[in-house]
C-alpha positions in Angstrom: 98.4 -24.0 13.5 96.6 -21.7 15.6 97.7 -19.3 18.4 95.9 -17.8 21.7 95.7 -14.8 19.5 93.7 -16.7 16.9 91.4 -17.5 19.2 91.1 -14.3 20.6 90.3 -12.9 17.2 87.7 -15.6 16.6 85.5 -14.6 19.9 86.2 -11.0 18.9 84.4 -12.4 15.5 81.5 -13.8 17.1 80.8 -10.6 19.1 81.2 -8.2 16.3 78.3 -10.3 14.3 76.3 -9.4 17.5 76.3 -13.3 18.8 76.7 -14.5 22.2 79.4 -16.5 23.7 78.5 -19.8 25.2 81.9 -21.5 27.0 82.9 -24.2 29.6 85.1 -23.6 32.8 88.4 -25.4 31.7 91.8 -23.7 31.7 93.3 -23.2 28.0 91.0 -22.3 25.5 88.0 -21.9 27.8 89.6 -19.6 30.0 91.1 -17.4 27.1 87.5 -16.8 25.5 86.2 -16.0 29.1 89.1 -13.6 29.2 88.4 -11.9 25.7 84.3 -11.4 25.9 85.4 -9.9 29.5 88.0 -7.4 28.1 85.6 -6.8 25.2 83.1 -5.4 27.8 80.3 -8.1 26.7 79.7 -10.0 29.9 76.0 -9.9 29.2 76.5 -11.9 26.2 78.4 -14.4 28.1 77.2 -17.9 29.4 79.7 -19.8 31.3 78.9 -23.7 31.9 80.5 -24.7 35.1 81.4 -28.1 36.7 81.4 -26.7 40.0 79.2 -24.1 42.0 79.4 -21.5 44.6 78.3 -22.2 48.3 76.0 -20.0 50.0 79.0 -18.7 51.7 80.7 -17.9 48.7 83.3 -20.8 48.4 84.1 -22.6 45.3 83.1 -26.2 45.2 83.0 -29.2 43.0 85.6 -27.8 40.4 89.0 -29.3 39.7 92.9 -28.9 39.3 91.8 -28.1 35.2 89.3 -25.3 36.1 89.7 -21.7 35.6 87.7 -21.1 38.9 89.2 -17.5 39.2 87.8 -16.4 35.4 84.9 -17.7 36.1 83.9 -16.1 39.4 85.1 -12.8 37.6 82.4 -13.6 35.0 79.7 -14.0 37.2 80.9 -11.0 39.3 80.5 -9.0 36.1 77.2 -10.5 35.0 77.9 -13.4 33.0 74.8 -15.4 32.8 75.8 -19.1 34.9 74.8 -22.5 34.4 76.4 -23.5 37.9 76.9 -27.8 38.4 76.3 -27.6 34.3 77.0 -31.0 34.4 75.7 -32.9 37.6 76.1 -33.3 40.8 79.1 -33.2 42.7 78.1 -36.9 44.0 78.4 -38.2 39.8 82.1 -39.4 38.6 84.2 -36.3 37.5 84.5 -37.2 34.2 80.9 -37.6 33.8 80.3 -34.5 35.1 83.1 -32.7 32.5 81.3 -34.3 29.6 77.7 -33.8 30.3 79.0 -29.5 31.3 80.6 -29.8 27.7 76.9 -31.2 26.3 75.2 -28.6 28.2 77.3 -25.8 26.8 76.9 -27.3 23.0 73.3 -27.5 23.3 72.6 -24.1 23.7 73.8 -23.4 20.1 70.8 -25.4 19.0 68.7 -22.9 21.2 70.5 -19.8 19.9 69.0 -20.2 16.4 70.4 -20.2 13.3 73.9 -18.9 12.8 75.2 -20.6 15.6 77.8 -23.3 16.1 80.5 -25.0 18.1 84.0 -24.0 18.1 86.9 -26.4 18.8 90.9 -25.6 19.6 92.1 -28.8 19.5 95.6 -30.1 20.2 96.1 -33.6 18.5 94.4 -36.4 17.7 91.6 -38.1 19.5 94.1 -39.9 21.2 95.8 -36.9 22.6 92.3 -34.7 23.0 89.8 -37.4 23.7 87.6 -34.9 25.6 87.4 -32.4 22.9 87.3 -35.1 20.0 84.7 -36.8 22.2 82.3 -33.7 22.7 82.8 -32.6 19.1 81.7 -35.9 17.7 78.4 -35.7 19.8 78.1 -32.2 18.7 78.3 -33.7 14.8 75.7 -36.6 15.5 73.4 -33.6 17.7 73.4 -31.6 14.3 75.6 -29.0 16.0 77.5 -27.0 13.3 81.4 -27.7 14.3 84.3 -25.8 13.2 87.8 -27.2 14.4 90.9 -24.9 14.8 93.9 -27.5 14.9 96.8 -26.7 18.0 100.2 -27.3 18.0 102.1 -29.6 15.6 101.1 -32.9 16.9 97.9 -31.9 15.5 95.6 -35.0 13.5 92.6 -35.3 11.9 90.3 -38.2 13.7 90.5 -41.3 10.9 87.5 -43.0 9.7 85.0 -43.8 10.3 84.9 -41.3 13.2 81.0 -40.1 14.0 77.6 -41.7 13.5 77.1 -39.4 10.9 79.1 -39.4 7.5 80.9 -36.9 6.4 84.2 -34.5 6.5 86.0 -31.8 7.5 86.4 -28.9 4.9 88.4 -25.4 5.0 86.1 -22.6 6.0 85.9 -20.9 2.9 87.0 -17.4 2.3 89.9 -15.3 4.2 90.5 -13.9 7.6 90.6 -15.6 10.9 88.1 -17.9 10.2 89.8 -19.4 7.1 92.2 -21.2 9.6 89.7 -23.2 10.8 87.9 -26.6 9.2 84.3 -27.1 8.9 82.4 -30.3 9.2 80.1 -31.2 6.6 77.9 -34.1 6.4 77.6 -36.1 2.9 75.0 -35.0 0.8 76.1 -31.4 1.6 77.3 -29.1 -1.2 81.1 -27.8 0.4 80.1 -24.3 -1.3 77.8 -23.9 1.4 80.7 -23.8 3.6 81.1 -19.9 4.4 83.7 -17.9 6.3 80.5 -15.6 7.8 80.4 -18.1 11.3 77.8 -16.8 13.7 79.0 -18.9 16.3 77.8 -19.8 20.0 80.0 -22.5 22.1 83.5 -22.9 22.2 84.9 -25.6 23.1 
């Protein structure tokens, strides 16, 4: 099961490949990814999709207790590309805004060209990490390549049927940090096509 050091290694691998990183604004994996990009001095290659925003007087608004507000504001100050209110107006229900924010983040992968993908660090099965698995399912159905790193002893893969696209998770080929993850392979695609040289994009 992966640790924070694995997440940091994944982010470092993405940056070393010359790709950029898109990330949400939550505590946990999002915050760790944000801080790793910042520590690498690569804020110019970081895009942050925030559920909230900042008022004209500089006061954060629209966030919730699960938001990594301090890390988000630090990224903004360092020159990261910021998508404020990425999930919609504050008048929308929080659950809707959080999911829409994640959709916006994942959609940035499609605009980034070949070699990108959505990376998930997921604790538990769909009944535990409902939000993460829901966004992963949306990515699969939207054609966004997906890699999942299992977190914690209680991790469980989703049972069938899981997504509207037939397929399965298979271990990422090769060695190194990426070999700890599993990639979604749609039915009809050769398993041999799964590579360790993941270009990457969004970290969820």
